[in-house]
C-alpha positions in Angstrom: 104.1 16.5 113.1 107.2 17.9 111.5 105.0 19.8 109.1 103.0 21.3 112.0 106.2 22.5 113.6 107.5 24.0 110.4 104.2 25.8 109.8 104.1 27.0 113.4 107.7 28.3 113.1 106.9 30.0 109.8 103.8 31.6 111.3 105.8 32.9 114.3 108.5 34.2 111.9 105.8 36.0 109.8 104.4 37.6 112.9 107.9 38.7 114.1 108.7 40.1 110.7 105.4 42.0 110.6 106.5 43.9 113.6 109.8 44.8 111.8 108.3 46.4 108.8 110.2 49.4 107.6 108.7 52.8 108.3 106.6 54.1 105.5 108.4 56.4 103.1 108.0 60.1 104.0 105.5 62.1 102.0 107.2 64.0 99.3 107.5 67.7 100.2 106.5 70.3 97.6 109.5 71.8 95.9 110.7 75.0 97.5 109.5 77.9 95.4 112.4 80.0 94.1 112.7 83.5 95.4 111.3 86.1 93.1 114.0 87.8 91.0 115.5 90.9 92.6 114.9 93.9 90.5 118.2 95.5 89.8 118.0 99.2 89.1 120.8 100.7 87.2 122.1 103.8 88.9 123.7 106.7 87.0 127.3 108.0 87.4 128.8 104.6 88.0 127.1 104.2 91.4 127.1 100.6 92.4 124.9 101.0 95.4 123.5 103.4 97.9 122.2 103.4 101.5 121.5 105.3 104.8 120.0 108.5 103.2 118.6 110.9 105.8 117.3 114.5 105.4 116.3 116.9 108.2 115.4 120.5 108.6 116.6 122.4 111.7 115.4 125.8 112.9 117.4 128.4 114.8 115.4 131.5 115.4 114.0 132.6 112.0 116.6 130.6 110.1 116.2 127.0 108.8 118.9 124.6 107.6 118.7 121.4 105.6 121.1 118.6 106.3 121.4 115.5 104.1 123.6 112.5 104.4 124.0 109.1 102.8 126.5 106.8 101.3 127.1 105.6 97.8 129.3 102.8 96.5 131.7 103.6 93.6 134.0 101.2 91.7 137.3 102.5 93.2 138.6 104.6 96.1 139.5 108.2 95.5 136.3 109.6 94.0 135.3 113.2 94.9 131.6 113.3 95.8 129.4 116.3 96.6 125.8 117.4 96.6 124.8 120.8 95.1 121.5 122.6 95.0 119.9 122.6 91.5 119.8 126.2 90.3 116.3 125.5 88.9 114.8 125.2 92.4 112.5 128.0 93.4 112.2 129.3 96.9 108.7 127.9 97.3 109.3 124.4 96.2 108.6 121.6 98.7 110.5 119.0 96.7 113.9 120.5 95.8 116.4 118.7 93.6 120.0 118.3 94.6 122.7 117.3 92.0 125.2 114.7 93.0 128.6 115.3 91.5 130.9 112.3 91.2 134.5 113.1 90.1 136.6 110.1 89.3 140.1 109.8 90.7 143.1 110.5 88.5 145.6 107.7 87.8 145.3 104.0 88.2 143.2 102.8 91.1 142.5 99.3 92.5 139.1 98.1 91.2 137.2 97.5 94.4 133.7 98.7 95.3 134.3 101.5 97.9 131.7 103.3 100.0 131.9 107.1 99.8 130.0 109.4 102.2 127.7 112.1 100.8 126.9 115.2 102.9 125.0 118.4 102.3 124.3 121.3 104.7 122.8 124.6 103.6 120.1 127.2 104.4 116.6 125.9 103.8 114.3 128.2 101.9 111.1 126.3 102.3 109.2 123.6 104.2 110.6 120.6 102.3 108.7 117.3 102.3 111.0 115.3 99.9 114.4 115.9 98.4 115.2 114.4 95.0 118.9 113.4 94.4 119.9 113.4 90.7 123.2 112.7 88.9 123.8 113.7 85.3 120.1 114.4 85.0 119.1 110.9 86.1 117.2 109.9 89.3 119.3 108.5 92.1 116.9 108.6 95.1 114.3 110.6 96.9 114.5 111.2 100.7 111.7 112.2 103.0 112.7 115.2 105.1 112.2 115.1 108.8 110.6 118.4 110.2 112.5 120.5 112.7 112.4 119.2 116.2 
C-alpha cells in the first residue's frame, strides 16, 4: 500500500511538473543585414559637404535673371565663397557652368566644419534646364533650374 501511495504521489507530481514546462526557446532570428556602405564622394576645393541647392529663373518684361543658392561646409570659419559665370558659356547654352571660388581665411583658424552660404544672381541669357557648379575644374553639383513663374 505504501508503494501504491508513493507511485500515486509520483504520478501526480509528474502531471504537475508537466504543466510547469518552460516555454520553448524562441526561434533564432536571422541576423540583421548590415546597411550597404555609403558611397563617399570626395569634393574638390576642401568642401566637406553641400546641401540646399536651388536655381530659378525669373522674368521681368523682356529680361530674365538667374538666382542660385546653396550651402557648402568648409574646414574652418572665415572662407570667402562666390559663384562666377564660366567665360566659356555661350548665350545659347541650356546647361551653363558656374565656377565656385573658395578663398581660405588668413591666419590661424579653429578647425571646425563650418557652413558657408553660396549665392549667385545675374541676368540669364537663355532658357536654362540645368546649372553645373564646378570648383578648380572639378564637378561639385548640378542643379535643376525652376522655370519662371
